[in-house]
N, C-alpha and C positions, 0 to 999 in steps of 0.2 A: 677150741683154743684154751679155755680155761681147765679143761680137764688135763690137758698136756702140760700146762704149767704146774698144776697141782702134783702130777705124776713126778716130774723133775724135781720139785720140792721135797717130796717123800722119799725119793732115792738119795738125795743129799742128807736128809735127817737120819737115815738108816746109817750111812756112813759114817756120820758123825756119832753114832752110838745112841741114837735117840730111836726108843722102840715106838713105832708107829703102827697103830691098829684102827681099823675103819669099823665103826658100828652103825647101826641103824640110825644112831642118833647122832652120827657124825662127830662124836667125841674122839679126842686123841689121847691115847694111853702111851705114857712114856716110862718105860722101865729102864733102870740102869744098867749099863754094860760095863766090862772090863776096860780099864784106861787104855790100854793100848789100842783097841778098837777105834776110839775116838781120834787117836793120834794118826793111825794109818788113814782114816777118812779124810782128815784135814789135809794130809799130803796129797792125796789123790785129787781133792778139790783144787788146791793151788797148782798142781800139774796141768789140770784142765784149762784153768784160766790162763795161765802163762802160755800153754800150746796155742790156744785160740789167739790170744794177742800176737804171738809171734807170727801165725799164719796170716792174720790180718796185715800185719806191717810188712811182710814180704810181698804180699799180693799188691799192695799200694805203693811200694818202692821197687818193684822188680825192674830191673834195666836202667834205673834211674840214679842208684847210688852205688858206687864201686870203690875200691882201693886203688888209688892211683900210685901212691908210695908210701915206704914205711921208713921211719928216720929212728935210729939208735945213736945218739952220741954223734960222733962225727960220721957215721956210716948212713948212707941212704940207699934204699933199694927202690927202684922205679919199675913198676910193672907196666908191661903193654897195655894198650886200650883194649877193653873187651870188644868182640866182634858184635856189631849191632844188625848182622843179616837176618833175614826173615826166617831162616831155618834154624840158626842159634837161638833166636829169641822163643821160638815156638818148638823146639825139638822135643820138649817134654810132652806137649800136647800131640805131637804126630807120633811119638812112641806110644802114648796112651791110646790114639786111635787104632793102631794096629793091635795092641793088647786087647781091647774090646771087640775087634773084629778079627778074630783068629783065621777066618776063612778068606779073608782078602789078602791075597798076595801079590796081585798083579795091578800096577799103577799105569794108565794110559795118559800120556801128555802130548797134547797137540797146539799148534799155533803159536809156540813159543818163538819161532823163527820170525814172526812178524816184528818182533824187538830188533832183529838184525844184530844180535850180540850173542856171539858162541860162548862167552864166559859164564852165561847162565846154566849152561850144560855141565861145566866143571863143578858148579855148586850142587846140581842134581845128583852128580855120579858120587860127589862126596856123602851126599844125604842117603843115597843108596848103600853104600858102604857101611854108614853108622847104623842103619837100621838092621842090615843084616848082621852086624855084630854085637847089637843090643843085648844083654843078658836078660833083660824083660821079655824079649821076643823068643828066647829059647832057640837061637841060631835058626830062625825061620828063614827060608829063601825068598826074600821079597824081590821082584823083578820090576823094572821101569821099562816101558815100551814108549818110544817117541815117534810121533807122525810129524815129519818136518822135511825140508827141502835141503838138498846137500850143499846149496851155494853159500849157506851161512858160515860154513867152515872154511870158506877161502880166506877169511880174515885172520885165522889162526896162523901165526908164524908169519905174518905179513912182512913185518919188519926184517925178518931175517932173508926172505925171498926178494926184497927190493933190489932192482938193478939186474935181475936175471932175465935174460931174454927168452929162455925156454920155459914155458909155463909148466911143462911135464917135470922138469928138475925143480922148479920152484915149489910144486906140489910135494915133492920128496923132502924138501927143507922144512915144510910146514909140519905141524902137528897133525898126524893122520887121524881121521875120524874113527878110525878102527880102534884107537886107544881108549876111546869112550864106551865103545859099544861092543858086546861079546858077538853080535850077529847084526849085520845089515841087509835088509831085505829091501830091494829096489821095487818101486811102484810104477807101473806103466802108466803114463798120463792118460787119463780118459778124456780129457777135453783140451784142445789145441785151437789156434787160430783158424785151423783148417775145419775143424768140426763143430766149432762154437756157433757158427752161422747156422748149421743145421739144427743145432740143438736150441738156438735162440728162436728160430723159426717154428719149430715143433712146439715149443712152450707157448708162443704168441698164438699158434693156431688152436692149440688146446684150449684157450681162453676167448677164442673168437675175436682176436685182436688182429687189426689189419695194419700192417707196416710193410712199406716197399721192401722188395728183396735187395736192392741196391743199398738201402741204409743199413738192413742187417748185415749184409756183408762188410760195409764199412766198419761197423761198431764191432763185429766179431774180430777183426784184425788187431784191435786194440784191448778188448775185454774178454779175454779167454779165461774166464773164472766162473765155475758153475754157481757159487753162492751169489757172486755179484750180479750174475745174469737173472738169477731168480729175484733178487732185490730190485733190479732195475725194471723188471716187468710188473712186480707189486706196486712199485711208486708210479709207474706209468698209469696202471689201472686207477689208482687215486686221482692223478692230476687229470686223467680223461674224463672221470666222473665229474669233476669239478668244473672243468674248462671246455669240455667238448660236448659232453652229454647234457646239455643244459638249453634252454628256450632260446637264449641268445647268446651264442659262442663269439669268442673274439674273431672279427672278420680277418680272413686270410689265415687262420691257424687251422693246420689239418693234423692227421695222426703222425705224418713224418716229422713235421716241425716241432710237435709236442714231445714225441719220442726222443729226438735229437736234444732237446733242452733236459729231459730226463738223463740221457746219456752224459751230458756235461755236468749236471748236478752231481751224479754219483762218480765222476771222474775228478772233479774239482769243487767239492762241498763249499769251500771257504770263498771261492770266486763266485760262486752261485748265491751265497748269501749277500753278497757285496753288490749284486744287481739292484737290490732295492735302494741302495744309496748312490747308484750310478757311479761306483768306484770300482767295478770288476775290470778284468782284462778285455771282456767284451765292449764295455763302455769306452774303453782307452781305444780299441780298434774302430769303434763308431766315431770317435774324435777324429782319429787320423783319416778315416773315410772322408769325412767332410772336408778336412783340410786338404786332402788330395784333390777332392773335386773342385774346391774353390781355387787351388794353385793351378791346376791345369786348365780351369774355365778362364781364369784371369790371362794366363799364358795365350790360349787359343784366341782370346778376344784381342789381345794386344797385336798378334800376328794379323789378325782380320781387319784391324785398323790399318796396319801397314799396307794390307793388299788394297783397301778401299782408297787410300791414300794415292797409290800407283794407279789405280784405276781413274781416279780423278784427275791426277796430273796428266795422264795420257788424254784425256778428254780435254782439259783445259789448254794442253799443249797444242792439240789440234785445232782448236777453236782460236787459240792466239796466233798461230801459224797463218791460218786463213784470213783473220783480220789484218795482220801485217801485210800478207800479199795483196789484200784489196787496197790498202792505202798506198802501197809503193805503186801499184799499177795505176790508181787514180791520179797519182801525183805527176806520173809521166804522162798520161794521158792529157792533163791540163795543160801541159807544155804545148800539145799540138793545136789546141783550140784558143790558146792565148793570141790576141791581136799582134800582127807583125811577127808570129812564129816563123822560124826558118826551117822548121822539122816537119816532115811528112809522116815518118814512122820510126820506131825504135826497136831494136833487138837486143833482149837480155841474154847473157851467157855467163856461165860458171864453169871454170876449168875446161874451157874449150867447147863446152856442150851447151846448146841452147835451152833456155829455161822458160817454160810457158806457166800459165797460171796454176793448173794442177801440181805442178813440182814446187811452185812457190808455196801452195798451202800445206806442203808437208812438213811436219815438225823436225823430221831427220834433215832436211835441207839447211834449215836455219841453224840446227845444232851443229851441223858440220861447219859452217860459215863461222859460228860463234866460237867454236873450240879451236879451230884452225886460224882464225883471224884473217879469214879470206875477204875476198872483194867479189862483187859482181860487176860484169863489163857491160856498159851500155852502148851499143852502137847506133848513133843518131844518123838518120838518113834524110838528108835535105831533098827539097823538090829537085826535079830533073834538071831545072835550068840553072841550079846552083852547082857549087863545087861538090866533090866526093864525100862520102860519109865520114864522121867523125866519131871517135872512140872515147869514152869517158870510163874511169875506173871508179866504182863507188865502193869504198872501204865501209868497214863496219860502223864508224864513226858518222861518216856521211849518211849512210842509210838510216842509223837513228835519229839524225836531224831531219832528213828527209820525211819519214813516216812519224815522227813524233813519239816514238815507241822506244822502250829499252829492248835490247837484242842480246840478252845473256842466255847463257847455256841452259841455266835452271829454268828459264821460261818455256823451253822446248823439250827437256829432258824427258826421255822416256826409258823406264827400266827395261832391261833385256828380257826380263819374265813378265813384263806387264801383260802380254797377250794371253798368259796362262793364268793371270791373277783371277780373273772370274771363276775358272773351275777350281782353283785351289781354295777359293773363298767359299764356294758351295760345298767343297769336300770338308772344310774345317767347320761349317755350319752344321753338317752331318755328324761329324764327330763331337761337337758339342752337344747336341742333343742326346746321342749315344752315351756320351760321360754323365750328363746330368740325371739321365733317367735308368742308368744302369743299376741292377740290383747287386748284392756283393757276389753272387755267383758269376753274374756277366762281366762285372768288373775285374774279377779274378781272370778273366780271360783276355784282358786288353793290356799287355804288358807295355804298351807305349805310354801308358798314363803313370807317371812316377811322382813321388814326393820325397823331399828330402828335409828331415829335420834337423835340429841345431846339432845333434851329437851323432848323425848316422849318415850313411850314404844313401843316394837317391835309390828308392825301391819302389816296386810295383805293389798293388794291393794284395796279391797272392803272396809275395815275399813278407810284407807287413803282417799278414795273418799268421804266417809261421814264426815270426820273430817275437810278436807280442803275445800270442795265446799261449797258455802253459803246457801244452801238449799237441802232438800231431793230430790226435783225434779230434781236439777242439778245431785245429786249423782245417781240416779234412771236412768237418762238418759245416764251416763257413764256406770254403771253397766250392763245396758241392751243392750249395744252396739250402742245407737243411736249417741252418740258423742263419737267419736274416737280420736286416737292420731293425726290424720290429721286434727283436728278442725280448725287450721288457714287457711287451704286450702278451706274449706267450706263456708267461710264467706266473700270473697273478689274476686273481679274480676282480671283476668290475661291479660294483653297487650302484653305479650310476647309468646314464645312457650311453650305451657304446656307439662310438663314432669311428669312421674309416681309419685303417692303420696309419696311413701317411698324416691325417689330421691329427690323430692321438698323439703320434711321435712328435710333430710340430708343437703342439701344446705342451707336451711333458718337457721337451728340449730347450724350446725358445720362449713361448708365451709365459710359462709358469716362472722363467727366470729373467723377464723382461728384456730378452734379447731377440734378435732377428737373424734370419739367413736369407738374403735375397734370392738365391738360386735354388734353394730346397724346393723340389718339385711337389707342387699342389695343384690338382686340376679344379675345375669349377665345384664338384661335388664336395671335395676336401674343403676348399674355402667356406663353402656355405656351411658345413659341418662345424666347422671352427667358430663361425659367427653364432650359430645357434647354441652351440656349447657354452661359449663365453660371454654372450650378450652384446649388445651395440657399444658398451662402454670401452671395450677392448679396441674400438676404432681409433681411440686417442693415444694408443701405445706405439712405441716404435716397433713392436713384435709384428706389426701389420705392414711392415716395409718388405713385402715378399712379392715377387713378379706374378705369382699364381693368384695371390689373394687381391692384388690391385687389378689384375685382368678381370677377375670375377666381379669386382664391385664397379668397374667401368662399364661392363657389358649388361649388368643386369640391375645394378643399384647405384646409379649415377650420383644421387644425392648423399648416399653414404661415401661413395668414392671421393666426393669432393672434401670430405672431411680428413681422410687421409692424405690426399695430395696437398691440402693446405698444411698439414702437419709435416709433410716432406719438404715442402718449400720453405718451412721456417725452422728447420731442425739443424741448420749448420753443416758440418762436414759429413754426418751420417746421411742426411738428405741429399746432399750434393752427390754423394757417391751412389745413392740409389738411383738419382736421375740418370746417370750415366748407364747403370745397369738396366734400367727399364727402356731407356732410348735404344738399346741395343737388343734387348731380349723380350720386351713387352710386346703383347698383341694388340693393345688398344692405344697405341702411341698418340693418335691424333686427338682422342677424348682426353688422355693424359696431358698433353700440352696445352689444350683449351682450358682445363681445370686449374693449370700451374699459372698460366699467363697473367691473372689478376693479382697474383701473390709474389711475382719475380721480375724485377725491373730489367735483369739482364738476360730474360729469357731469350730472346732474339739473337743476342751475341753468343750465347750458348749453344743455341741450335745451328748457328753458322759454322761453328768451329768443332763441333763434335765429330771426332774422327770414326765413331762407331757407326756412322751412317754415310751412305752414297750422297753425293750432291742432290740427286733428284729427290731422295727421301728427306734431306734436310729442307729443301724448298717447300715439300708438301707439308711439312709440319710447321714452316714459318708461315705458310698459307693459313693453316688452322690457328695458329697462335694471333695472326693479324685479325681475324674475325672474333677474337676473345679479348681485344684490347680493352681497358677502361680507361676513362679521361682521368682518373685521379693518380695514375701512375705514369711518371715521366720515363719512358723506356730507353735504354740505352742502344745506340747504334755503334757500328764499327766499319772498317774497310772490308773484313772478310764477310760481313753481311752485305755490304753493297755488291762486292763480286759475285756473291752467290745469288742475289736477285737478278744482276745483269746476265748470268748466265743460264740460271735454271728457273727464270720466272714463269715460264710456260707451264711448268709442273704443279703450280699453285692451283688448287681446286677452284679458287674463286676467280680464275682467268680461265676456266675450261667451259666447255658447252654446258649448258644446265644451270650455270650459276646466274644469281639474280643481280639486278642493276646495283643494289645497295652492296651486295658482296664484291662485285667487280670494282665499284668505286671506292669502297675502303681498301681493297687490295692495291689498285692502282696509287691512290694517295700515299699509302704507306712505302711503295716503291719509291715515290717522288720524295718523301721525306726523308727517305734513307740516303738519298743523293745517287741512286742507281739510275743508270740509262740503259735500257734494254736495247740490244741491237737489232732485233727484227720483231715485227708485229704479225707477220704471216702466220695464219692458222688460228689466230685468237678469235672468239665469237664477237658478235656486233656490240654486246653490252661492255666488253672489255675495250674495243676500239673507241667506243663513245667516251669511256672514261679516260682513256689515253689522249684523246684530242684536246682536253682541257688542261693538260699537263705539258711538261717538257722532260718526261721520264723515259723518253725513247730516243734513239739515234736519229738525227735529222738526215735522213738519206733517201735516195730516189724511190726505193722500195716501200719504205714507210709512207713517204708523202704520197704515192699513188695509191697505197691501201687506205690511209685515212680520208684521201680527198675523193676517191672513188674514180679518178681520173687518171690517163696516162700523161696528160699535159699538166705539169705541175708549175705552170706560170703563178706569179704572186696573185695575179687577179683571180685565176682560177681557185687557189687555196683560200683567197678571201671570200669567194663565194660559197666555199665549202664550209669554212670555220673561221671565225676571227681569230680563235685561239691558235689555229694552225698557221695562218698567215703571220701572226704576231711571232710565233716560235721562228718562222723562217727568216723574218726580218731580223729578229733577235740574233740569230746565228749565222751571219752573212757568210763565213767560210764555209759552214757545212751545205747551206744552201747553194752557194755557187758551185761546190763540188757536186751537189745531186744534180743541179740543172746541167753541168758539163757533161755528166754521163747519161743524161736523157735524150734519147733520139726521137721521142714524141713532143718535145718541148722546143718549138722553133724560137719563140720569143720569151725572155724572162719576165718582162713587164709590158703593159699596154697602157698603164694610166699614170699620171702625174703623181696621184696620192701615193700609190706603192712605191714608185721610184723614189720619190723624196723620204719616205720612212727607211726604205732599205739603204739609201746612201748615208742618211743620218747614222744609221747603226753601223754600218762599214765604216764610216768615218773614225770611229773610235777603236777599231779593231783590225780590220783587213782591207786595205786599199785595193789589194788585187781582187778580192770578191766584188768590190765596187766596181772595177774596171770590168770584170767579167759579166756583170749583170748590165751595166750601163752600155755595154756594146752590142746587147741583145734587147733592144727596146723597140716597142711598136713605132709606126711612122707618126701616130698623132701625140707622142710624147715630147713635150717641150715645156720646160721649166721657165717662169717668169722672174722670179726674184731669187738672185744669187744670195743675198743676206740671210735667207731662211736656212742655208745649209752651211755646214762647217768649212772653213777655208780648205781643210785637207782634201775634200772632194771636187773643189773647183777645178783643177786640171783635168779630172775625169770627165766632167760635165763638158768641158771646152772640147776636149779631145774627141769627144764622141757626138759634139754638135746637139747638146740637149738642154742648152740654156738660151733664151733670146737675148740677142746682143742689143740691149737697151744701152744708152750713155751710163745710166747708173750702174748696170752690171759690168760693163766692160770697165768703167772707171774704178769701180771697187775691185776688180781683179787686178788691175795694173797696180793699184795702191797697196795691195796685199803682197803681191809678187814683186813689183818695183819696175817691171817691164812687161812688153808683150812678147811672151814665151812661145815656145813651139806649140804649147797646147791650146793657147788661145788663139794662135794664129791658125790653127785648123779650122775653127770656128769662124774666124774672120774671113778665110778664104772662101767660105760658103756664102756669104752674104754680099749685097751691094751698098750697104750702108749701116752705120751705127744709129738706130733709131732713137727717138724721144731725146734728142740732144738740144731742142729748142728751149727748154726751161733751163738748160744749164748755164753757168756763168761763162762769159767769153773766154775768160783765163782759163778756166777748167777745159773748155772745149780745145782751146790751143795746146794746152799740155797733153791732152789725150791724143790729138792729132800728132804731135811730135814723137809720142811714145809709139804710135802705129808707124810713122815714118822711120823712126830709128831703130825698130825691132831687130834683133839679131836672128830672128826666125828665117831660116832660108826657104822654108815653104811658102812664105808670104812673099808674092811677086811685086814689083815695082808699080805696076798699073793698080794693082789692088790696093796697095798702101795709099796711092795718091787718091784713089777713089773713095777709100774709107775716111781718108784726112779731110777732103773736101766736103764729104757729107756732114761733117761735124761744124762746117761753117766756122773755121778756126780764127778768121780774120788775118792780121798781118803776122807772118811768121818770119823770123830772122833768118836768112839764109845760113848764119854761122850756128844756127842751132840744129840744123839739119846734117845728120852724118852723112859724108859723101858714100856713095855706093856705085858699084859698076853700073852702067845704064845711063838712060837719059831722065833721071827722076826729077831734076830741077825743072828742066823743060818741060815735062810732062805735067809736073804741079803748076806752073805758071798758065800754061793752056788751059788746064782744068779751072783755075782759079778765074781766068779771063771768061771762060764760058760760063762758070757760076755767075759771075758778076753781071754780064749781059742779061742772063736769065733772071737774076733778082732784081737788076738795076741798082746794085749797091756797089758799084765800081769805085 
């Protein structure tokens, strides 16, 4: 470098007229020159410096500084802006290239059609013309060859051809591509959608890559491009090496699914990159899939609830009709057994047709009466010695008063399609399973499942795939099952422990975001994998509100399940919604309810009213909840719960064979606490019957009394011998017991001891005197009460009428004092005795008053001689004739004779 600088300095010195000589001693010898030589040298140096500066300035400001306008006085010249095109800017370099490469006369240009802009070819044609006319190139014939597709020229002259219907005429109006090119050579396509499949298959086979023929054919229809095919296969090799050819590949990932994701990547690179952020079109389709499943699941479940309601209503309607029929027939039968009845039999008819008990037990019979406002005809047939039959019309109001029940149409209504409800319900349950477990490919084949978003019409999953995905290729890959709902797992490596695809998807979509999907299908292995991956701390999160996860915990880890269930019970609306979901779809409902009961006051009300269960299922779960009650919680009851217990009590596990005494006792006590009265105890195990004996939670009927007492004779004395609680219930429900006794053919006498009769009559005095009469009229011969004052006055007539009270002075006097006279009821008893006993200790005046009451009784049944006999037995003393009411017959004479006889006998004349 130093020698170069020295050489330049020597040249400049010589040009300036300085004589420079190099000697071994490096001495400089300067010899004077003519003056003009120095002058010329100076000019040369200045020229070099100025030229160098100008060149550098042009290089720095080239294309940046230009003359826009020139002004000279009032005149202004404005120049058009310089072209800033690539060719204008670098034209000198282009020409220079061809100057230095004299043998390069052909330029091949390809792939410019990707810009889809035909104007670029106009610029190239102009450049070609400039090169061929450039003097620097000595008129060389430089040729441009273009490799391109013809369709790019359709845009030329497009505005001119707008509105033309004939494309051929439109082509004539466009600038023809032959204006640009001297020669057009067509190229026969070497790859089309027809042979692309064969080419792709051959390339894959050459690399020993296995992809199904169906997937190759599908891809070839959309990707008929050689370079793209090669690139897809190259990328597939890389992905396969990282995702499949590893020790622990992603579960469920195979060659076809991986190849499909590579196809999607090459067709939609931007969408592929967005998968990692869950914002791709596939993620949108995933969200729509879950919404479609959730919407249709909800719709099916609502329909199933309606079907279960129909089934329940049909069952309850039949039970209600049977109950009404039994009540009506028992009321009519009671008329035949009443004392003094004038009926021997009766016949019921409706619309001219006789009605028997099976007909009365049909809901359709009562529904017809309720809707038509009809009436039942009762034909009463008296004994043969009486007059002919009498007809009574029992209207709907009369029937309601007679049976004590409402007889509205809604109580018996049965849907026309209720008979098919169970079949439809089973079909819907199958559809629900099919919907929830369907893959994307399977769901695309179910057009019946649709979803409608806010801004679109209802569409099936297949239609949504076509609408949401960016190409038909992507939609076909989804519809044919090559891209699945696990697509995020098929495009990335995992550095931790791999878990099952469903479990990993649930973790990615819900657990990681603190959300839940109750219906996302997870089996036991999936749930176990999630818990292993996330740890037990995840049990406290709402993401565990999933049917599959709760099923797994309740079946295998009950102590961990208790944590989740407690969280559900205290989680407000989210927990409440999940309770409904689980009661409908869960597999461990009984365990779920057992764990839920200690944390939920309204659990029994909730179970009794949930429409997602049939009545039998509700009763089973109520039974499970009964066993899990805790003393610290005051549980709520409702009428719906009471009705459920009355109709489905036998479905409770604690009242079935195999239940323990404690379980049965707790269940029966709960039934009693809820105010339920079960209609029949038939079929219950002995432990359940023992529990019922100590309560009044059953209907006091002939059947139940026979079951609990173990006897067909249900007299009060037999009931007392069987169970004190049983006879106490019978005595406390006189109307029901009287009805049961009246329908028993094996019980001749209702009571055989004074103790039981006294207790029953005391109870009946407060509620039903007819029941008192029914029982008092069927007592044993040894039954005779001694003290009338021990019973309520309301039943005194019953006792007297049935001659069940000793006619002592105290009893007869008390009755007359209460009633005011000797009435027909007392007269029946007086007619059966010869004297009023125990009158000696009574005051004479009281004896006289009672004697006058007997003599003056209006009762026709009491004859004159009997009156006189009873009056004399009282030893009334002197009776004023004016105090005796005249009656037909010789009562005064008989009285005098009787008194004279009494006087001679007692010597008290």
